[in-house]
N, C-alpha and C positions, 0 to 999 in steps of 0.2 A: 440738642440738649436744651439750650435756653434762648435760642435765636430762631424761632419758628413762626414767622409771620405767615399768614395765609392770605395772599393778595386777592383771592377770589371771594373771601368771606365778606358778607354784607356789612358787618360791624367795622371791619378793618377799612373797607372802602369809605364808610361814613366818617371815620376818624381822619383819613387822608383828605377827604373833601373839606372837613372843618379846618384842618391845618392849612390847607391851600387857600381857603377863604380868608383866613387870618382873623376871624372874629372870635376865636377861642384859643387860649393857650393849650398846647399839647405837651404833656410830659410823658416820655416813654420810660418805663421801668423794666429793666432786664433782670429777672429773678433767677435764682438757683446758680449763682456764680460759684458757689461752694462745690458744685458737682463737676467742676472743670477737670480735676485730676482723674476722676473715674471715667469721664467721657473720652479722654484721650486714649484710654486703653482699648476702647471699642473702635471698629473701623466702619464708620458709616459717614453720611454726607452732612453732618451737623457742624456747626461752628465750634471751634476748639479754643478760641481765645476771646477775652473780653473786648480787646481792640477790634477784632474782626466782627464781633456781634454789634458793637456800637456803629461801625462803618456800614454794616448791612442795614441796620434800622435807619441810619441817617439817609441811605439811598432810597428807602421806602417812604420816609416822612422827613424830607429835608427841612421843613418848616418847624419841626419840634423844637421847643424852647430848650429842653435839656434831655439827654438820654442818660439815665442813671443806672448803673449796674448795682444790684443789691443781692444779698442772701438773707431772706426773711427768717429762715430757720436759725441761722447763726447771728442774726442781728447785725449784719455787715451793711453799713450805709443806711440802715433803716432810720436812724436819728436824723440824717441829712434829708431823707425823703419826707419825714414828718415835718421838719422845719420848712421845706419848700412848699408842701401842700397846705400847711396851716398859716403860711405867711408869718412865720415866727421871727423873733428877734435875731439879728446877726446871721443871716443866711450866708453871707460871704465867708464868715469864719467857719461855718459848717462845711462849706465847699472846700475851703483850704485844708480842712482835716482829711480830705480825700487824697491829698498829695497832688502831684502833677496831673493836670487834666488830660484825659484820653483824647486823642485827636477825633474831632467830630462830636464830642460830648455836648458842646454848646452850639447854638445856631450861629451861622455866619462867622464873623470875627470876634464874637463875644468871648471873653475870657472868664467871666464870672457872672453871677446874678446879684442884684441888690435886694434889700428888704422891700423897697417900694415896688420893684418889678413883680416880685412874687405875691405881694399883697393885692396887686391889681388883678391877678388871676383868680382870686377867690370871689365868688359872686356874693352880692349883698344878701343877707338873710331877710326873709319876709317877716321876721319877728317870731313870736312863739307859734308853733304849729298846733299847740293845744291850749285850751283855757287854763289859766294859772291856778284855778281851783280844782282841776281834774287831777286825781291821784293816779288813775290808770285808764287804759282804753277798754278795760273789762267792766262788765256790769256787776251790780250789787248781787244779783242772782248767782253769778259765777263764784264770787267770793264766799257766799253763804254755802254753796255746794262744796267748795274746797275745805271750809272749816268743818263741815259735817264729816267729810271723808277723812280728814285728819284725826278727828275725835274717834271715829269708828276704827281707824287703823291702830291707834294707840290702845284702845280697849280690846280689840279682837286680835291684834297681832298679825293680821293678814291684809294683804293688798286688796282693794276693792276695784272692780272694773268701772270704767266710766259708762254711764247709761244715758 
């Protein structure tokens, strides 16, 4: 259901290596916890509880800073994830809103995360990626073509193919 790590996957191995090196913080997000009830009706070899999923991921990536169960579709714990990833204000309060921590949710003996800890995880921005005078990454030619297409569509009432 929602605890399907693939240890032979190259990306998974890269994350494990970075976590073991300790040079980057690793946050594991377990999604689709809202499907727990539907999955329990099926008989297969998947994880059926959030606690078991957290324990399973903790065994794969023991150095992960936090293992957070979420349901993106139902917005469960998404606000907490957003605060953690953006280094927002009052991360401990967001974590308290989850209730009692699931065993293995935090690394080691940690009981919560501080604002300062999560802010250290966010890399420094290199500044603006684009010139402040740039309006778009598209050329003037592209915008002229779009204006012409728009005018033709309004007058002809038919969609025109791109050429």
